[in-house]
PDB file of N, CA, C, O and CB in Angstrom:
ATOM      1  N   UNK A   1     -32.214 -17.795  33.054  1.00  0.00           N
ATOM      2  CA  UNK A   1     -31.808 -17.929  31.612  1.00  0.00           C
ATOM      3  C   UNK A   1     -32.066 -19.122  30.982  1.00  0.00           C
ATOM      4  O   UNK A   1     -31.630 -20.199  31.391  1.00  0.00           O
ATOM      5  CB  UNK A   1     -30.485 -17.725  31.434  1.00  0.00           C
ATOM      6  N   UNK A   2     -32.760 -18.983  29.997  1.00  0.00           N
ATOM      7  CA  UNK A   2     -33.240 -20.309  29.236  1.00  0.00           C
ATOM      8  C   UNK A   2     -32.401 -20.319  27.619  1.00  0.00           C
ATOM      9  O   UNK A   2     -31.999 -19.360  26.960  1.00  0.00           O
ATOM     10  CB  UNK A   2     -35.212 -20.232  29.027  1.00  0.00           C
ATOM     11  N   UNK A   3     -32.347 -21.640  27.356  1.00  0.00           N
ATOM     12  CA  UNK A   3     -31.504 -21.871  26.153  1.00  0.00           C
ATOM     13  C   UNK A   3     -32.807 -21.887  25.040  1.00  0.00           C
ATOM     14  O   UNK A   3     -33.990 -21.833  25.377  1.00  0.00           O
ATOM     15  CB  UNK A   3     -30.459 -23.454  26.254  1.00  0.00           C
ATOM     16  N   UNK A   4     -32.293 -21.974  23.604  1.00  0.00           N
ATOM     17  CA  UNK A   4     -33.090 -21.599  22.539  1.00  0.00           C
ATOM     18  C   UNK A   4     -33.939 -23.139  22.405  1.00  0.00           C
ATOM     19  O   UNK A   4     -34.982 -23.119  21.752  1.00  0.00           O
ATOM     20  CB  UNK A   4     -32.100 -21.017  21.105  1.00  0.00           C
ATOM     21  N   UNK A   5     -33.641 -24.019  22.815  1.00  0.00           N
ATOM     22  CA  UNK A   5     -34.227 -25.448  22.876  1.00  0.00           C
ATOM     23  C   UNK A   5     -35.447 -25.024  23.745  1.00  0.00           C
ATOM     24  O   UNK A   5     -36.519 -24.876  23.159  1.00  0.00           O
ATOM     25  CB  UNK A   5     -33.162 -26.743  23.602  1.00  0.00           C
ATOM     26  N   UNK A   6     -35.387 -24.823  25.040  1.00  0.00           N
ATOM     27  CA  UNK A   6     -36.413 -24.262  25.737  1.00  0.00           C
ATOM     28  C   UNK A   6     -37.755 -23.515  24.974  1.00  0.00           C
ATOM     29  O   UNK A   6     -38.949 -23.793  25.082  1.00  0.00           O
ATOM     30  CB  UNK A   6     -35.718 -23.346  26.555  1.00  0.00           C
ATOM     31  N   UNK A   7     -37.201 -22.644  24.305  1.00  0.00           N
ATOM     32  CA  UNK A   7     -38.010 -21.647  23.744  1.00  0.00           C
ATOM     33  C   UNK A   7     -38.585 -22.293  22.197  1.00  0.00           C
ATOM     34  O   UNK A   7     -39.483 -21.787  21.525  1.00  0.00           O
ATOM     35  CB  UNK A   7     -37.048 -20.190  23.623  1.00  0.00           C
ATOM     36  N   UNK A   8     -38.056 -23.138  21.965  1.00  0.00           N
ATOM     37  CA  UNK A   8     -38.410 -23.717  20.617  1.00  0.00           C
ATOM     38  C   UNK A   8     -39.418 -24.875  20.914  1.00  0.00           C
ATOM     39  O   UNK A   8     -39.913 -25.425  19.930  1.00  0.00           O
ATOM     40  CB  UNK A   8     -37.056 -24.274  19.791  1.00  0.00           C
ATOM     41  N   UNK A   9     -39.760 -25.286  22.099  1.00  0.00           N
ATOM     42  CA  UNK A   9     -40.658 -26.191  22.692  1.00  0.00           C
ATOM     43  C   UNK A   9     -42.223 -25.268  22.964  1.00  0.00           C
ATOM     44  O   UNK A   9     -43.285 -25.835  23.222  1.00  0.00           O
ATOM     45  CB  UNK A   9     -39.859 -26.807  24.189  1.00  0.00           C
ATOM     46  N   UNK A  10     -42.100 -24.147  22.871  1.00  0.00           N
ATOM     47  CA  UNK A  10     -43.138 -23.393  23.539  1.00  0.00           C
ATOM     48  C   UNK A  10     -43.800 -22.805  22.109  1.00  0.00           C
ATOM     49  O   UNK A  10     -43.112 -22.685  21.094  1.00  0.00           O
ATOM     50  CB  UNK A  10     -42.513 -22.159  24.757  1.00  0.00           C
ATOM     51  N   UNK A  11     -45.202 -22.462  22.163  1.00  0.00           N
ATOM     52  CA  UNK A  11     -45.949 -21.867  21.129  1.00  0.00           C
ATOM     53  C   UNK A  11     -45.753 -20.579  20.871  1.00  0.00           C
ATOM     54  O   UNK A  11     -45.238 -19.908  21.765  1.00  0.00           O
ATOM     55  CB  UNK A  11     -47.166 -21.995  21.309  1.00  0.00           C
ATOM     56  N   UNK A  12     -46.064 -20.022  19.774  1.00  0.00           N
ATOM     57  CA  UNK A  12     -45.783 -18.545  19.555  1.00  0.00           C
ATOM     58  C   UNK A  12     -46.474 -17.868  20.528  1.00  0.00           C
ATOM     59  O   UNK A  12     -45.905 -16.935  21.095  1.00  0.00           O
ATOM     60  CB  UNK A  12     -46.174 -18.000  18.197  1.00  0.00           C
ATOM     61  N   UNK A  13     -47.723 -18.200  20.859  1.00  0.00           N
ATOM     62  CA  UNK A  13     -48.539 -17.168  21.933  1.00  0.00           C
ATOM     63  C   UNK A  13     -47.445 -17.190  23.355  1.00  0.00           C
ATOM     64  O   UNK A  13     -47.081 -16.208  24.003  1.00  0.00           O
ATOM     65  CB  UNK A  13     -50.461 -17.931  22.422  1.00  0.00           C
ATOM     66  N   UNK A  14     -47.147 -18.363  23.537  1.00  0.00           N
ATOM     67  CA  UNK A  14     -46.060 -18.347  24.845  1.00  0.00           C
ATOM     68  C   UNK A  14     -44.971 -17.412  24.635  1.00  0.00           C
ATOM     69  O   UNK A  14     -44.698 -16.526  25.446  1.00  0.00           O
ATOM     70  CB  UNK A  14     -45.318 -19.806  25.120  1.00  0.00           C
ATOM     71  N   UNK A  15     -44.353 -17.605  23.555  1.00  0.00           N
ATOM     72  CA  UNK A  15     -43.080 -17.058  23.210  1.00  0.00           C
ATOM     73  C   UNK A  15     -43.155 -15.528  23.613  1.00  0.00           C
ATOM     74  O   UNK A  15     -42.417 -14.933  24.397  1.00  0.00           O
ATOM     75  CB  UNK A  15     -42.753 -17.291  21.638  1.00  0.00           C
ATOM     76  N   UNK A  16     -44.477 -14.920  22.716  1.00  0.00           N
ATOM     77  CA  UNK A  16     -44.802 -13.513  23.276  1.00  0.00           C
ATOM     78  C   UNK A  16     -45.203 -12.961  24.191  1.00  0.00           C
ATOM     79  O   UNK A  16     -45.297 -11.738  24.298  1.00  0.00           O
ATOM     80  CB  UNK A  16     -45.339 -13.054  22.876  1.00  0.00           C
ATOM     81  N   UNK A  17     -45.646 -14.163  25.381  1.00  0.00           N
ATOM     82  CA  UNK A  17     -45.798 -13.707  26.538  1.00  0.00           C
ATOM     83  C   UNK A  17     -44.412 -13.525  27.501  1.00  0.00           C
ATOM     84  O   UNK A  17     -44.217 -12.788  28.467  1.00  0.00           O
ATOM     85  CB  UNK A  17     -46.767 -14.566  27.059  1.00  0.00           C
ATOM     86  N   UNK A  18     -43.571 -14.467  26.855  1.00  0.00           N
ATOM     87  CA  UNK A  18     -42.330 -14.780  27.753  1.00  0.00           C
ATOM     88  C   UNK A  18     -41.528 -13.281  27.209  1.00  0.00           C
ATOM     89  O   UNK A  18     -40.963 -12.557  28.029  1.00  0.00           O
ATOM     90  CB  UNK A  18     -41.372 -16.580  27.326  1.00  0.00           C
ATOM     91  N   UNK A  19     -41.570 -12.968  25.818  1.00  0.00           N
ATOM     92  CA  UNK A  19     -40.964 -11.718  25.389  1.00  0.00           C
ATOM     93  C   UNK A  19     -41.184 -10.554  25.930  1.00  0.00           C
ATOM     94  O   UNK A  19     -40.378  -9.629  26.028  1.00  0.00           O
ATOM     95  CB  UNK A  19     -41.186 -11.502  24.280  1.00  0.00           C
ATOM     96  N   UNK A  20     -42.587 -10.598  26.387  1.00  0.00           N
ATOM     97  CA  UNK A  20     -42.985  -9.305  27.203  1.00  0.00           C
ATOM     98  C   UNK A  20     -42.398  -8.982  28.546  1.00  0.00           C
ATOM     99  O   UNK A  20     -41.926  -7.988  29.099  1.00  0.00           O
ATOM    100  CB  UNK A  20     -44.386  -9.336  27.458  1.00  0.00           C
ATOM    101  N   UNK A  21     -42.642 -10.319  28.855  1.00  0.00           N
ATOM    102  CA  UNK A  21     -42.002 -10.410  30.449  1.00  0.00           C
ATOM    103  C   UNK A  21     -40.625  -9.993  30.722  1.00  0.00           C
ATOM    104  O   UNK A  21     -40.206  -9.319  31.664  1.00  0.00           O
ATOM    105  CB  UNK A  21     -41.980 -11.864  30.977  1.00  0.00           C
ATOM    106  N   UNK A  22     -39.924 -10.567  29.626  1.00  0.00           N
ATOM    107  CA  UNK A  22     -38.566  -9.995  29.670  1.00  0.00           C
ATOM    108  C   UNK A  22     -38.442  -8.803  29.511  1.00  0.00           C
ATOM    109  O   UNK A  22     -37.831  -8.106  30.321  1.00  0.00           O
ATOM    110  CB  UNK A  22     -37.779 -10.443  28.880  1.00  0.00           C
ATOM    111  N   UNK A  23     -39.005  -8.333  28.421  1.00  0.00           N
ATOM    112  CA  UNK A  23     -38.706  -6.632  28.128  1.00  0.00           C
ATOM    113  C   UNK A  23     -39.058  -5.890  29.479  1.00  0.00           C
ATOM    114  O   UNK A  23     -38.327  -5.056  30.013  1.00  0.00           O
ATOM    115  CB  UNK A  23     -39.812  -5.891  26.752  1.00  0.00           C
ATOM    116  N   UNK A  24     -40.429  -6.365  30.011  1.00  0.00           N
ATOM    117  CA  UNK A  24     -40.494  -5.539  31.352  1.00  0.00           C
ATOM    118  C   UNK A  24     -39.639  -5.685  32.335  1.00  0.00           C
ATOM    119  O   UNK A  24     -39.559  -4.760  33.143  1.00  0.00           O
ATOM    120  CB  UNK A  24     -41.581  -5.697  31.989  1.00  0.00           C
ATOM    121  N   UNK A  25     -38.871  -6.763  32.493  1.00  0.00           N
ATOM    122  CA  UNK A  25     -37.981  -7.152  33.427  1.00  0.00           C
ATOM    123  C   UNK A  25     -36.629  -5.900  33.148  1.00  0.00           C
ATOM    124  O   UNK A  25     -36.170  -5.051  33.913  1.00  0.00           O
ATOM    125  CB  UNK A  25     -37.588  -8.930  33.153  1.00  0.00           C
ATOM    126  N   UNK A  26     -36.330  -6.205  31.902  1.00  0.00           N
ATOM    127  CA  UNK A  26     -35.134  -5.175  31.429  1.00  0.00           C
ATOM    128  C   UNK A  26     -35.353  -3.783  31.681  1.00  0.00           C
ATOM    129  O   UNK A  26     -34.484  -3.032  32.122  1.00  0.00           O
ATOM    130  CB  UNK A  26     -34.871  -5.227  29.924  1.00  0.00           C
ATOM    131  N   UNK A  27     -36.873  -3.348  31.309  1.00  0.00           N
ATOM    132  CA  UNK A  27     -36.760  -1.998  31.585  1.00  0.00           C
ATOM    133  C   UNK A  27     -36.847  -1.848  33.116  1.00  0.00           C
ATOM    134  O   UNK A  27     -36.125  -0.971  33.590  1.00  0.00           O
ATOM    135  CB  UNK A  27     -37.829  -1.196  30.836  1.00  0.00           C
ATOM    136  N   UNK A  28     -37.379  -2.343  33.708  1.00  0.00           N
ATOM    137  CA  UNK A  28     -37.205  -2.418  35.359  1.00  0.00           C
ATOM    138  C   UNK A  28     -35.465  -2.320  35.708  1.00  0.00           C
ATOM    139  O   UNK A  28     -34.997  -1.390  36.364  1.00  0.00           O
ATOM    140  CB  UNK A  28     -37.938  -4.152  36.021  1.00  0.00           C
ATOM    141  N   UNK A  29     -34.941  -3.029  35.354  1.00  0.00           N
ATOM    142  CA  UNK A  29     -33.550  -3.210  35.869  1.00  0.00           C
ATOM    143  C   UNK A  29     -32.772  -1.909  35.099  1.00  0.00           C
ATOM    144  O   UNK A  29     -31.652  -1.580  35.491  1.00  0.00           O
ATOM    145  CB  UNK A  29     -32.870  -4.875  35.442  1.00  0.00           C
ATOM    146  N   UNK A  30     -33.296  -1.338  34.212  1.00  0.00           N
ATOM    147  CA  UNK A  30     -32.645  -0.088  33.229  1.00  0.00           C
ATOM    148  C   UNK A  30     -32.821   1.030  34.324  1.00  0.00           C
ATOM    149  O   UNK A  30     -31.928   1.819  34.632  1.00  0.00           O
ATOM    150  CB  UNK A  30     -33.618   0.332  31.527  1.00  0.00           C
ATOM    151  N   UNK A  31     -33.952   1.005  34.817  1.00  0.00           N
ATOM    152  CA  UNK A  31     -34.450   2.398  35.722  1.00  0.00           C
ATOM    153  C   UNK A  31     -33.553   1.999  37.229  1.00  0.00           C
ATOM    154  O   UNK A  31     -32.902   2.905  37.748  1.00  0.00           O
ATOM    155  CB  UNK A  31     -36.652   2.494  36.034  1.00  0.00           C
ATOM    156  N   UNK A  32     -33.566   0.718  37.825  1.00  0.00           N
ATOM    157  CA  UNK A  32     -32.701   0.635  38.818  1.00  0.00           C
ATOM    158  C   UNK A  32     -31.300   0.916  38.430  1.00  0.00           C
ATOM    159  O   UNK A  32     -30.676   1.532  39.294  1.00  0.00           O
ATOM    160  CB  UNK A  32     -32.823  -0.570  39.382  1.00  0.00           C
ATOM    161  N   UNK A  33     -30.638   0.618  37.339  1.00  0.00           N
ATOM    162  CA  UNK A  33     -29.207   1.092  37.131  1.00  0.00           C
ATOM    163  C   UNK A  33     -29.199   2.625  37.319  1.00  0.00           C
ATOM    164  O   UNK A  33     -28.274   3.182  37.909  1.00  0.00           O
ATOM    165  CB  UNK A  33     -28.636   0.691  35.635  1.00  0.00           C
ATOM    166  N   UNK A  34     -30.235   3.282  36.811  1.00  0.00           N
ATOM    167  CA  UNK A  34     -30.249   4.845  36.476  1.00  0.00           C
ATOM    168  C   UNK A  34     -30.238   5.258  38.032  1.00  0.00           C
ATOM    169  O   UNK A  34     -29.500   6.207  38.297  1.00  0.00           O
ATOM    170  CB  UNK A  34     -31.760   5.500  35.459  1.00  0.00           C
ATOM    171  N   UNK A  35     -30.962   4.672  39.113  1.00  0.00           N
ATOM    172  CA  UNK A  35     -31.061   5.150  40.196  1.00  0.00           C
ATOM    173  C   UNK A  35     -30.050   4.836  41.144  1.00  0.00           C
ATOM    174  O   UNK A  35     -29.839   5.490  42.166  1.00  0.00           O
ATOM    175  CB  UNK A  35     -32.127   4.898  40.561  1.00  0.00           C
ATOM    176  N   UNK A  36     -29.387   3.749  40.760  1.00  0.00           N
ATOM    177  CA  UNK A  36     -28.403   2.987  41.924  1.00  0.00           C
ATOM    178  C   UNK A  36     -27.191   2.484  40.637  1.00  0.00           C
ATOM    179  O   UNK A  36     -27.185   1.351  40.155  1.00  0.00           O
ATOM    180  CB  UNK A  36     -29.412   1.265  43.031  1.00  0.00           C
ATOM    181  N   UNK A  37     -26.293   3.504  40.271  1.00  0.00           N
ATOM    182  CA  UNK A  37     -25.313   2.845  39.435  1.00  0.00           C
ATOM    183  C   UNK A  37     -24.632   1.473  39.753  1.00  0.00           C
ATOM    184  O   UNK A  37     -24.349   0.635  38.897  1.00  0.00           O
ATOM    185  CB  UNK A  37     -24.334   3.726  39.310  1.00  0.00           C
ATOM    186  N   UNK A  38     -24.376   1.339  41.274  1.00  0.00           N
ATOM    187  CA  UNK A  38     -23.780   0.027  41.494  1.00  0.00           C
ATOM    188  C   UNK A  38     -24.878  -0.783  42.131  1.00  0.00           C
ATOM    189  O   UNK A  38     -25.164  -0.886  43.324  1.00  0.00           O
ATOM    190  CB  UNK A  38     -22.464   0.081  42.394  1.00  0.00           C
ATOM    191  N   UNK A  39     -25.536  -1.445  40.860  1.00  0.00           N
ATOM    192  CA  UNK A  39     -26.460  -2.322  41.448  1.00  0.00           C
ATOM    193  C   UNK A  39     -25.856  -3.958  41.605  1.00  0.00           C
ATOM    194  O   UNK A  39     -24.769  -4.317  41.152  1.00  0.00           O
ATOM    195  CB  UNK A  39     -27.791  -2.228  40.507  1.00  0.00           C
ATOM    196  N   UNK A  40     -26.671  -4.709  42.236  1.00  0.00           N
ATOM    197  CA  UNK A  40     -26.110  -5.836  42.697  1.00  0.00           C
ATOM    198  C   UNK A  40     -25.492  -6.877  41.815  1.00  0.00           C
ATOM    199  O   UNK A  40     -24.435  -7.498  41.926  1.00  0.00           O
ATOM    200  CB  UNK A  40     -26.983  -6.367  43.370  1.00  0.00           C
ATOM    201  N   UNK A  41     -26.607  -6.905  40.748  1.00  0.00           N
ATOM    202  CA  UNK A  41     -26.538  -7.991  39.730  1.00  0.00           C
ATOM    203  C   UNK A  41     -26.401  -7.291  38.042  1.00  0.00           C
ATOM    204  O   UNK A  41     -27.140  -7.617  37.113  1.00  0.00           O
ATOM    205  CB  UNK A  41     -28.057  -8.973  39.950  1.00  0.00           C
ATOM    206  N   UNK A  42     -25.515  -6.495  37.973  1.00  0.00           N
ATOM    207  CA  UNK A  42     -24.994  -5.950  36.681  1.00  0.00           C
ATOM    208  C   UNK A  42     -25.080  -6.843  35.460  1.00  0.00           C
ATOM    209  O   UNK A  42     -25.313  -6.338  34.362  1.00  0.00           O
ATOM    210  CB  UNK A  42     -23.591  -5.592  36.851  1.00  0.00           C
ATOM    211  N   UNK A  43     -24.902  -8.148  35.600  1.00  0.00           N
ATOM    212  CA  UNK A  43     -24.666  -9.225  34.396  1.00  0.00           C
ATOM    213  C   UNK A  43     -26.293  -9.538  34.100  1.00  0.00           C
ATOM    214  O   UNK A  43     -26.711  -9.999  33.038  1.00  0.00           O
ATOM    215  CB  UNK A  43     -23.618 -10.850  34.935  1.00  0.00           C
ATOM    216  N   UNK A  44     -26.946  -9.264  35.018  1.00  0.00           N
ATOM    217  CA  UNK A  44     -28.477  -9.680  34.730  1.00  0.00           C
ATOM    218  C   UNK A  44     -29.105  -8.928  33.346  1.00  0.00           C
ATOM    219  O   UNK A  44     -29.980  -9.408  32.625  1.00  0.00           O
ATOM    220  CB  UNK A  44     -29.469  -9.194  36.139  1.00  0.00           C
ATOM    221  N   UNK A  45     -28.461  -7.687  33.176  1.00  0.00           N
ATOM    222  CA  UNK A  45     -28.777  -6.710  32.159  1.00  0.00           C
ATOM    223  C   UNK A  45     -28.479  -7.522  30.678  1.00  0.00           C
ATOM    224  O   UNK A  45     -29.311  -7.655  29.780  1.00  0.00           O
ATOM    225  CB  UNK A  45     -27.792  -5.266  32.403  1.00  0.00           C
ATOM    226  N   UNK A  46     -27.161  -7.996  30.666  1.00  0.00           N
ATOM    227  CA  UNK A  46     -26.667  -8.607  29.522  1.00  0.00           C
ATOM    228  C   UNK A  46     -27.497  -9.870  29.215  1.00  0.00           C
ATOM    229  O   UNK A  46     -27.764 -10.168  28.051  1.00  0.00           O
ATOM    230  CB  UNK A  46     -25.206  -8.913  29.697  1.00  0.00           C
ATOM    231  N   UNK A  47     -27.950 -10.698  30.388  1.00  0.00           N
ATOM    232  CA  UNK A  47     -28.333 -11.847  29.989  1.00  0.00           C
ATOM    233  C   UNK A  47     -29.843 -11.718  29.676  1.00  0.00           C
ATOM    234  O   UNK A  47     -30.472 -12.622  29.126  1.00  0.00           O
ATOM    235  CB  UNK A  47     -27.973 -12.851  30.972  1.00  0.00           C
ATOM    236  N   UNK A  48     -30.327 -10.672  30.017  1.00  0.00           N
ATOM    237  CA  UNK A  48     -31.918 -10.307  29.551  1.00  0.00           C
ATOM    238  C   UNK A  48     -31.731 -10.065  28.120  1.00  0.00           C
ATOM    239  O   UNK A  48     -32.424 -10.718  27.340  1.00  0.00           O
ATOM    240  CB  UNK A  48     -32.684  -8.854  30.325  1.00  0.00           C
ATOM    241  N   UNK A  49     -30.835  -9.161  27.640  1.00  0.00           N
ATOM    242  CA  UNK A  49     -30.681  -8.919  26.365  1.00  0.00           C
ATOM    243  C   UNK A  49     -30.497 -10.129  25.401  1.00  0.00           C
ATOM    244  O   UNK A  49     -30.973 -10.303  24.280  1.00  0.00           O
ATOM    245  CB  UNK A  49     -29.658  -8.078  26.297  1.00  0.00           C
ATOM    246  N   UNK A  50     -29.720 -10.873  26.106  1.00  0.00           N
ATOM    247  CA  UNK A  50     -29.262 -12.176  25.206  1.00  0.00           C
ATOM    248  C   UNK A  50     -30.677 -13.049  25.234  1.00  0.00           C
ATOM    249  O   UNK A  50     -31.111 -13.409  24.140  1.00  0.00           O
ATOM    250  CB  UNK A  50     -27.757 -13.179  25.988  1.00  0.00           C
ATOM    251  N   UNK A  51     -31.357 -13.376  26.333  1.00  0.00           N
ATOM    252  CA  UNK A  51     -32.648 -14.071  26.485  1.00  0.00           C
ATOM    253  C   UNK A  51     -33.691 -13.620  25.112  1.00  0.00           C
ATOM    254  O   UNK A  51     -34.118 -14.414  24.273  1.00  0.00           O
ATOM    255  CB  UNK A  51     -33.334 -13.583  28.075  1.00  0.00           C
ATOM    256  N   UNK A  52     -33.939 -12.218  25.152  1.00  0.00           N
ATOM    257  CA  UNK A  52     -34.626 -11.445  24.542  1.00  0.00           C
ATOM    258  C   UNK A  52     -34.279 -11.906  22.751  1.00  0.00           C
ATOM    259  O   UNK A  52     -35.096 -12.284  21.911  1.00  0.00           O
ATOM    260  CB  UNK A  52     -34.234  -9.917  25.135  1.00  0.00           C
ATOM    261  N   UNK A  53     -33.020 -11.735  22.622  1.00  0.00           N
ATOM    262  CA  UNK A  53     -32.296 -12.122  21.392  1.00  0.00           C
ATOM    263  C   UNK A  53     -32.775 -13.766  20.969  1.00  0.00           C
ATOM    264  O   UNK A  53     -32.947 -14.175  19.821  1.00  0.00           O
ATOM    265  CB  UNK A  53     -30.542 -11.974  21.724  1.00  0.00           C
ATOM    266  N   UNK A  54     -32.902 -14.409  22.006  1.00  0.00           N
ATOM    267  CA  UNK A  54     -32.742 -15.898  21.658  1.00  0.00           C
ATOM    268  C   UNK A  54     -34.596 -16.021  21.380  1.00  0.00           C
ATOM    269  O   UNK A  54     -35.037 -16.906  20.646  1.00  0.00           O
ATOM    270  CB  UNK A  54     -31.864 -17.079  23.231  1.00  0.00           C
ATOM    271  N   UNK A  55     -35.441 -15.104  22.012  1.00  0.00           N
ATOM    272  CA  UNK A  55     -36.963 -15.316  21.776  1.00  0.00           C
ATOM    273  C   UNK A  55     -36.795 -14.725  20.444  1.00  0.00           C
ATOM    274  O   UNK A  55     -37.013 -15.543  19.551  1.00  0.00           O
ATOM    275  CB  UNK A  55     -38.164 -14.551  22.865  1.00  0.00           C
ATOM    276  N   UNK A  56     -36.446 -13.453  20.004  1.00  0.00           N
ATOM    277  CA  UNK A  56     -36.737 -13.065  18.868  1.00  0.00           C
ATOM    278  C   UNK A  56     -36.237 -13.958  17.704  1.00  0.00           C
ATOM    279  O   UNK A  56     -36.883 -14.059  16.661  1.00  0.00           O
ATOM    280  CB  UNK A  56     -36.317 -11.834  18.814  1.00  0.00           C
ATOM    281  N   UNK A  57     -35.056 -14.607  17.919  1.00  0.00           N
ATOM    282  CA  UNK A  57     -34.643 -15.568  16.836  1.00  0.00           C
ATOM    283  C   UNK A  57     -35.515 -16.758  16.683  1.00  0.00           C
ATOM    284  O   UNK A  57     -35.780 -17.138  15.543  1.00  0.00           O
ATOM    285  CB  UNK A  57     -33.272 -16.058  17.077  1.00  0.00           C
ATOM    286  N   UNK A  58     -36.009 -17.415  17.763  1.00  0.00           N
ATOM    287  CA  UNK A  58     -37.069 -18.580  17.771  1.00  0.00           C
ATOM    288  C   UNK A  58     -38.298 -18.399  17.082  1.00  0.00           C
ATOM    289  O   UNK A  58     -38.818 -19.308  16.435  1.00  0.00           O
ATOM    290  CB  UNK A  58     -37.473 -18.907  19.094  1.00  0.00           C
ATOM    291  N   UNK A  59     -38.925 -16.928  17.229  1.00  0.00           N
ATOM    292  CA  UNK A  59     -40.024 -16.525  16.800  1.00  0.00           C
ATOM    293  C   UNK A  59     -39.764 -16.329  15.343  1.00  0.00           C
ATOM    294  O   UNK A  59     -40.665 -16.610  14.552  1.00  0.00           O
ATOM    295  CB  UNK A  59     -40.496 -15.403  17.531  1.00  0.00           C
ATOM    296  N   UNK A  60     -38.598 -15.866  14.904  1.00  0.00           N
ATOM    297  CA  UNK A  60     -38.269 -16.057  13.249  1.00  0.00           C
ATOM    298  C   UNK A  60     -38.168 -17.186  12.646  1.00  0.00           C
ATOM    299  O   UNK A  60     -38.687 -17.392  11.549  1.00  0.00           O
ATOM    300  CB  UNK A  60     -37.115 -15.573  12.840  1.00  0.00           C
ATOM    301  N   UNK A  61     -37.388 -18.175  13.387  1.00  0.00           N
ATOM    302  CA  UNK A  61     -37.664 -19.450  12.939  1.00  0.00           C
ATOM    303  C   UNK A  61     -38.748 -20.135  12.836  1.00  0.00           C
ATOM    304  O   UNK A  61     -38.811 -20.930  11.898  1.00  0.00           O
ATOM    305  CB  UNK A  61     -37.133 -20.070  13.434  1.00  0.00           C
ATOM    306  N   UNK A  62     -39.807 -20.027  13.695  1.00  0.00           N
ATOM    307  CA  UNK A  62     -41.276 -20.282  13.526  1.00  0.00           C
ATOM    308  C   UNK A  62     -41.848 -19.814  12.266  1.00  0.00           C
ATOM    309  O   UNK A  62     -42.344 -20.574  11.435  1.00  0.00           O
ATOM    310  CB  UNK A  62     -42.035 -19.657  14.596  1.00  0.00           C
ATOM    311  N   UNK A  63     -41.756 -18.343  12.123  1.00  0.00           N
ATOM    312  CA  UNK A  63     -42.446 -17.724  10.753  1.00  0.00           C
ATOM    313  C   UNK A  63     -41.844 -18.211   9.737  1.00  0.00           C
ATOM    314  O   UNK A  63     -42.500 -18.575   8.760  1.00  0.00           O
ATOM    315  CB  UNK A  63     -42.409 -16.220  10.545  1.00  0.00           C
ATOM    316  N   UNK A  64     -40.456 -18.314   9.773  1.00  0.00           N
ATOM    317  CA  UNK A  64     -40.089 -18.625   8.330  1.00  0.00           C
ATOM    318  C   UNK A  64     -40.470 -20.471   7.953  1.00  0.00           C
ATOM    319  O   UNK A  64     -40.733 -20.901   6.830  1.00  0.00           O
ATOM    320  CB  UNK A  64     -38.189 -18.204   8.178  1.00  0.00           C
ATOM    321  N   UNK A  65     -40.406 -21.185   9.055  1.00  0.00           N
ATOM    322  CA  UNK A  65     -40.827 -22.430   8.602  1.00  0.00           C
ATOM    323  C   UNK A  65     -42.390 -22.435   8.283  1.00  0.00           C
ATOM    324  O   UNK A  65     -42.805 -23.036   7.292  1.00  0.00           O
ATOM    325  CB  UNK A  65     -40.451 -23.470   9.651  1.00  0.00           C
ATOM    326  N   UNK A  66     -43.274 -21.729   9.172  1.00  0.00           N
ATOM    327  CA  UNK A  66     -44.519 -21.661   8.566  1.00  0.00           C
ATOM    328  C   UNK A  66     -44.798 -21.104   7.137  1.00  0.00           C
ATOM    329  O   UNK A  66     -45.777 -21.472   6.487  1.00  0.00           O
ATOM    330  CB  UNK A  66     -45.216 -20.986   9.388  1.00  0.00           C
ATOM    331  N   UNK A  67     -44.126 -20.433   6.800  1.00  0.00           N
ATOM    332  CA  UNK A  67     -43.980 -19.790   5.128  1.00  0.00           C
ATOM    333  C   UNK A  67     -43.706 -20.934   4.343  1.00  0.00           C
ATOM    334  O   UNK A  67     -44.238 -21.079   3.242  1.00  0.00           O
ATOM    335  CB  UNK A  67     -42.636 -18.606   4.803  1.00  0.00           C
ATOM    336  N   UNK A  68     -42.723 -21.960   4.940  1.00  0.00           N
ATOM    337  CA  UNK A  68     -42.196 -22.737   4.134  1.00  0.00           C
ATOM    338  C   UNK A  68     -43.160 -23.802   3.682  1.00  0.00           C
ATOM    339  O   UNK A  68     -42.799 -24.660   2.877  1.00  0.00           O
ATOM    340  CB  UNK A  68     -41.080 -23.195   4.684  1.00  0.00           C
TER     341      UNK A  68
END
């Protein structure tokens, strides 16, 4: 789990790659939860959703800064 400062230091292209990786991992964990409702690390789903939100926030900040 990375914080927003770590994401802010990355380029736009790097953030898109990170976002894609996080979304793939979230998809895999959701499928795992469907197959096995008592998964070992259920908190990982919440952390992934929050990381995805952080990346989206930083991407939006960079977009707004580029327009200004």
